[in-house]
N, C-alpha and C positions, 0 to 999 in steps of 0.2 A: 570397523571396516566391513564392507558388504560381504566379503568372503567368509566372515565368521558365521553367517547364517546359511543353512543348506539350501540347495535348489537354485543357486545362482547360474542362470543360463548364459548371460553375457553381461559385461560391465565395461564401460568406457569412461575414462576420466581425462579431460583435456590437460590436466596438470601432471598426470602420472602415466598415461598411455602413450605409446609411440604413435605418431601420425605421419605417414609418409606415402607418397604416390597415390593419394586418395583413399588410403586404408587406415581406419581408426582401430588400433589393435585392442583385442579383448584381454581384460585383466582377470577374468574368471577362472582361467586355466583350461577353457574349452576350445580355444582358438576359433571362437565364433565372432569374427571381425565384422565391422561395418565398412562397406567399401563402395567406391564409385570409380569405374574404370575410365570414364570420359573426363579428360582433364578440364575441359571448360565447365563441367558441372560439379567440380569438387569444391567443397567449402574450404576456407582458408583457416589456418591456425594463427591466432593473434592474442593480444592482451586487451581486456576491456578497460573502461575508465576507472574501475576499482582495483586494477592490477591483477585480475583473475585471468588465467589461461582459458581460452574459449575456442571452440570451433564456430566460425562465423559463416552462416548460410545467407546467400545474397537475396533470397526472395524472388529470384528470376528463374533459375533452373538448377540450383545446387540441391543435392540430396545424397544421402548414404543409405544403402540397403544392407540389412543384416544377412550374413552369409547363409545361415541355416535357422530359420524361425523355429522355436521350440514348440513341442506339444503343450497345449494349455488346458488339457482336459482335467487337470488337478487344480485349476485356478491359476491365478497369477498375482504378483505384486510388481508393478512397474514404478521406477523412480526416475524423475527427470529434473535437473537443475538447469534453468533456462531464463532468457530474457527476450521478449519480443521487442525488437528495435523499431520496426515500422509496422504498426497494426494494419492488417488488411482482412476483410471479412472472410471467414471460413478457410483460412490458410493453415497448413499443417505444422505441428511441432513434432508429433510422433503418431504413426498410424500402423495398424495391423489389419490385413485384408485377405479375403479369399482371392482366388485367381480371377473370378468374374464378379461383376457388380462393384458397387462403391464400398470403400473400406468399412463404413458404419453399418452396412447391411447385416453382415454376419459377425463382424468383430467390432472394432472401435477406433476412434481417432481422438487424440488430444489436440485441439485446434483453437485458433482464435475464433471467437464468436463474431457478432457484428461490431464494427468499429464504434458505432454510436453508443453501445452499451458498455464499452471498455471491460469486456469479460473474455475469459477463456472458458472452454467447456470440454467435458468428456461426453462424446456422443457415440452411441453404439447400439448394436442389436436392433436396428430400426425395422427389420422384418418381423420381429416378435410383437406380440400384442402389447407387452409392456417394454418399451424401449428404454434405453439408458440416456438420461440427460442430467448432467450435474454442471452447474454454472458457477464460476468463481471470478473474483475480481482480478483483472490484470493490473498489477501494481506499477507497471512501466519500468520497474527495476528487476534485478535478478531475484528469482523466487524458485520454489520447488513445488512439484506435484508428486504425491505418492498415491497411486491408483491400485485398488485391490478388487478383483473379482473372485468370488468363492468358487468351489469346484463344480457346482451345478448352475452357475451363472445367475443366481437369484440375488445375492447380496453384493452390492457394489459400493465402494467407499472411495472418496477423494479427500486427502489431507493436504493442507498447505498452511501458510502462516496466518490465515484467517480461521483456522480450526478444521473441523471434520464435517463433511457432508456426505450423505448417502442416499441411495434409492434402491428399490427392488425391481427386478426384471423377471420375465417369464423363465421358468426352469428349462434350461437347454444348455448343457455343458459345451464349452468351446472345444474345438479340435485343434489342428495345427494350421496356422495361417500360411498362405502361399508366400506372403510378402510382409516384411516389417520395414518401414521407411522412417528415417530421421530427417526432419526439416521439410517435410512435404506430406501429401496425401496420395491415395491410390484409387484408381477407378478404371475398370475394364481393361486391365493389363497395362496400364500406363501410370507413371508418376505425374501428379498435377498439383495445383494449388500450393505452390512453394511458399514457405514462410521465411520472412527476414528475421531470423532468430539467431541468438548466440546460445550454444549448448556447452555447459560446463561438465556435466556428468549425466550418464544414462545407464540404467541397469534394469534387468528383469529377472525375477525368480519365477520358475515354472511351477509354483504352488502359491496358495494363499498364506501369507505370513500371518502369524497370530497377532492379536492386538499388542501384546508385549513386545514382539519382534518389530512391529511397525513403530512402536515408541522408540526402540533402539535405533532403527534406521533413521527416523526423523531427527533424533538427537545428533546422530553422526553428521547428517547433511547440514544441519544448522551450524555445528562447530566447524566442519571442514571448509565451508564456504563463507563463514561469518555472516549468516543470515538471521535476521530478526524482523519482527513486525515493525512497521513505521507508518506514518499517516498516509502514505501513498496507497496503502491497502484499503483505504476508505473508498477508492475507486472513482467513478465518474462524478460522484457527489462532492468530491474534494473541491472546495471553492477557492481556497488559498492555503499555502503552506510555506512558512519561512523558518529556516533552521540556521542558526548563526554559524554552525560548523559545516553545513552542506551547501548553503545558498551562495550564489555569486554576489559580490558587492561592488559598487562603484564608490570610490572614496576620494576625498580631497584631503590628503594627509591621513588623519584618522577620522575625519568627519564623514558621516554617512550621506552620500548623495543618492544611493539606491540600495535597498535590501531586496534581492530578487526573489520572486515567487517560484517555488518548485512544483506547483500544481499544473503548470502549463497554460494557465489562464491569463498570465500577464498582469496579475494584481500585485505589483511591487509596492513596497513601502518607500516613500520619498519625502523629503522636506518640502514645505510650502514657502519657506523663507530662508534666510541665511542662518537661522538658528536651528541647528540640527544636532542629534546625538553623535557620539563617537563609538567606533568599534574598538574594543580593548579587551582586557582580561580581568577577571575578578580575583579575589584573594585565594581562591581554590584553583586558579589557573584555567578556568573555563572561559571560552570566548563569550562575550556579551556585547549587546548594544546598550550603551549607558546614556540615560537621560538625566539632565542636570536638575530638573525640578524648578527651573526658572522660566525658560522659554523654549526648550527643546521639544520638538514634535515631529512625527512622521504621519503622512496621510496615505491611505491606500488608494491605488489607482483603480478606477472603475473600468467598464460599467459593473455595477453590483447586482447580485441576485436578490430576489425577495428573501427576507430574513425569517420566514416561517413556512415550513419547519426549518430549524437551523440549529447548529451546534458550533461552539467556539471553545478552543483550548488555548491557554497561554502559559508559558513557562517564564517565570519572572522572580525578582526579589525587590521588595521595598527597602530602599536604603534609609530613607528618612520619611517618617509619616507626616502628613499634613491633612487638615480637615477637608474631606470630600474631594481630594485630588484624584485625577483620572488615570487609570491604567490603560484601558481601551474603551472607546466610546463611539456610539453610532447616533447620527442626527439627521434631521431634515436640513434643507438649505437655510431655513430661518426657524428659530425656536430652540429651546433647550433640548439636549440629548435625551433626557429621561421622560419627556412628555409623551412622545409617540414611539420612541425607540428605547435604548437603554444605555447605561453607563456602568462599567465595572470599575469601582473606585474604592478608595479608603472611605470607611465611615469616619467618624470623628477620630482625630489623632489619638486621643486618650483611650478609645475603645479597644484598640488592638484588633479591630475587625475589618474585614473587607466586605463590600456589598455590591450585589447586582441589583440595580434599581431601574424600573422601567414602567412605562405607561402610567405616569403619575397623575394624569388628568382623569383617569378612569375611576369609577366607584371602587373597583377591585384592582389596584396596581400590583405589580410584581416586585417583591422585595425578598431577597435571599442573602444570607450572610454566612461567612466562614471566618475562622481565625487566621490572623497573620502570624506565621511562625517566625518571621524575621530572617529566615533563610530562603534560599532559592526553593521554589515550589511550583507546582502545576495546579491550575484550576480549570475545570471543564464545566460548561453549562449548555443546556438544551432548552429550546422553546418550541412548542407545538400545540395547537388546538386548545389554547387557554391554560396550559400547564407548563411550568418551568422547573428544572432541576439544576442544582449546583453541586458539584462533586470535587473533592480533593482526596489526598491520600488517607485522610482520617475519616472520611465518610461523606454523606450526602444530605441535602435538604431539598424540600419541594414547596412550591406555592402555586396558586392559581392566579390568573389575570384576565381582565376583560379586553376585548378588541383583538385585532390582528396586526402583526408586524408586516409592513410593506417593504418597499425598496427605498433605502436611505440615499441621501445626497452626499453624506460625509461619513467616513470611518477613520478615526484618528487614534494613534498610539502615543502614549505618554501624556495625555491630557484629556480635557473635557471639551465640549463644543456647544455654543449657544450663538448661532450666527457667525461666530468667530471662535478661535481657540481660547481656552482659559483653563484654570485649575490644573496646572502642570504638576507631574509627579516625578520625584527623584527615584527612578527605578532602573533596574538592569533587566533586559529582556533577552531570552535565549531562543524562544520559538513562538510562533503563532500559527494556529490552525483554524480554518473555517470549513464547515461542511453543510451542504444544502439538504440536510435531513436531520431528524432527531436521532443522534447516535444511541444505539442500544446500551444497556448497562454494561454488557460485555465489551463493546467497543470503547465506551468511556474508560473502563478499567484498563483495556489494552493501551489506550493513549497515556494514561497515568503511569503504567508500568514501563512503557517505552521511554518516557521522559526520565523516570526515576533511574532506569538503567543507564541511559545515555549520559546523564549529567550527575550521577551519584547523589540524587536528591534525598 
């Protein structure tokens, strides 16, 4: 609980605090509430899609102001659990400001950055020679930010589910802000730039928490709100994302007519004929999309991005092995998948190996293999600048290749492609992910850990 750490100046929790008459009551014991006396500008209390209690700010004129902003001369650690419902450039989530000037001049704002970048940022101390700018991915789902300034204002850190980022600023301790605003920003005596955000929890310590204390706070926030990294934290480069437990489905009985994309890009999986997989459960009770290995296939809706640099992740199980049958394949309109693009497939049935095979017409094709455990598993691969990597829970392999991957005509799941589908695989699929960049080793490992935790792989 936040109260176990000293220096808690205020703490609001949508599930635990009283909220009435535009006042969000403080749980720190300091009676330092956040309030809005104008009824038309008060956020509403509601429940989000995940069942969390939230205060919902409309992005038009809703805002709450902290009754008594604390002295920040000993530094601070701020924590905010939030979701940006409707992105708008440079709109506020939380801001601290002097009475004159804009919030980021002398203090700071946690705000949405530019919509095109799909990022949030901490921006502050902009009148100093070394201003504070830390940018992080907006996952589009509920997430947290833990922001720490040290006592002389030099060291600044932002923690979220993508890890820890930090910058250094000019030495100049904070004083006491005139205003602290939830759900908006502040400029020249007025609240402005309102954010369409849901706030689950907000709190501030009027000191710099130690790294160990920040670890404790972070663990609490993750557990209290059920927060964990997921592929949405890849950000604007997320090309597609399908999760059998989170995606919407269109079904005819149990036959899959559409497996919806969670990335927001509209790249849904759908059948190209009456032969389609079914949505069912496996022996471990996990939801799966099950392909029969005879003629079941799903095709990804375009338009497609160029596939270099690119990364793919797939969570799947091979039920029955067949020679060179396809798990996921990419192809031009005419010609075999592996000639100019790639197929992730069984190698020979007897080999108990899986293979990423690509650019086979080149002097130096791409060929990477991994073992098939026979159980549900995740495999991730990246391609960029003539180098490919393939990674699973047991390790990674790398290879070089000639040429450049362009934009494909077909992306199919459950088979191969050579002007038409063939080479169908008997597989169960739980998730697919595509990203328009070569994921770092850290992000590849995050993807593996996410799938392993989600489906007990």
